[in-house]
N, C-alpha and C positions, 0 to 999 in steps of 0.2 A: 569140138562141144563149144555151145551158147556160151556168151559172158553174162553171167545175172546181173543187172544193176538194180537198180535201187531212187525211184526221182521219189525224193519229198515234196508235196503240193499242199502251198499252204494259204489261209485268204491274207492279202492285206488290205487296207483302206481303199487303196485303187484298181483290188485287179486278184491277183495270185501272184505270187514268187514260185522259186522252186531252182533246185538242186539235184544231181548226180550223188550220194553217201563216199560212193566208192573212188568219183576221180575230183580230186581236187579240181576246182576253175570252171567245173561246169554249173553255171545258174542261170534264171534269165526269169525275167516277168512276163504278163502280160494279163489281156482283161479276160480271157477265158483260160480253159483247161484244158480244150485245142490247142489253142495256142500257145500254151504251154509245153506242148507234146510234140507240137511244130518243130519248138525252137532246140528241144532233146534233140530228134534227130538228127537237123541243119548242122548243132554244135559237136554228136558226135563222127558226123561224116570230117566235117573239116578237122575235127582231132584225125580222123584215119581210123577211127575205130569201129570195125565188123563185126558182123556175127555174134550180135548179140541180144537178150530179151531184156524190156523194162517194165520191175512191177512198177507201178505207180500210186503213192499212199499217200491218201488222204483221214484226215480226219472226221468221220461218223457225221458231226451237225455238217459238217462245211459242205459233205458231200450231198445231204439231203436240200444242203440251200441249196446249192449249184443246181441239181437237176430238181426242180420244181414240179417236171413233167410225172414225176414216179409219188406218187397218193402213199404217206406213211400209211392210214391205218389199212390199205389194204394190202401195201407190201407185207406189212406184220398179219395181216391174214395167211395170205400166200406161204410164207415161212413158217406159218404156225405159232406165232406170238400175240402176245398180249397185247391190244392195239396201244393200252395208255399205254404203258410200260415202254412198249414201243416209242412214243413219244416224247417219253421221259429222257432214252435212251439219245434220240437223235437232239436232243434240245439240252443237253451235258444235266439236265435234272438229276438223275438215277447214275449210279457210278458203274459202268460196265464191267463185265468181266471178260478174260478173254477167251472163255470157250463161247461167250454171248458173242464176241464180236466176229467172234471164227462161223460163229450161224450165220450171219448178218453178209459178211462174207461169202459165204457156200451161196447162200439165196440168193445174192444178187447175180452171181457168177449160172445159178442155175436159169433163173429168169434170161439173162441175154443167150444160154443156149435152147432153151423156148422159144426165144424169137428168133434165133440162126435160122428155124428150119422152117417158118411159114414163111408162104408166100400168098399174098393176098392176091384175088380174082374178083372179075365184075359181076 
C-alpha cells in the first residue's frame, strides 16, 4: 500500500515554496511548480522513502495565475459554472464553498483525463 503524502505549494515573492505536511524537514523553494515537484521527489529519495503517492495542494487563485494557458471563462463553461462567478472565485473576490472547490478540482481532473486520451495527427 502506498503512503499518501500532501505537498503544500505556496506562491512567494520570488517563485514558490512547498513542504510535505506529513514529514518534518522536507521543504523546498523554486521558480516553478515543476521545479518544486522535482525537488520533492529528490528529497524523498534521499530520505529513503519509497512507495508513496503525493497530492499537490495549491490555492485556486495561484493555480490559475500560474497556468495562464487555461482560459478561466472557457474552463468555467467546460465544468458548467457561471463564467463571471468563476472569475470571482479565482480572484478571491467571492467566498468559495468546499463543494464548489471540489467541483472545480473534479473538472480539472476530467479535463486532464480528456487530454490524456488524445493523439494528434496531421
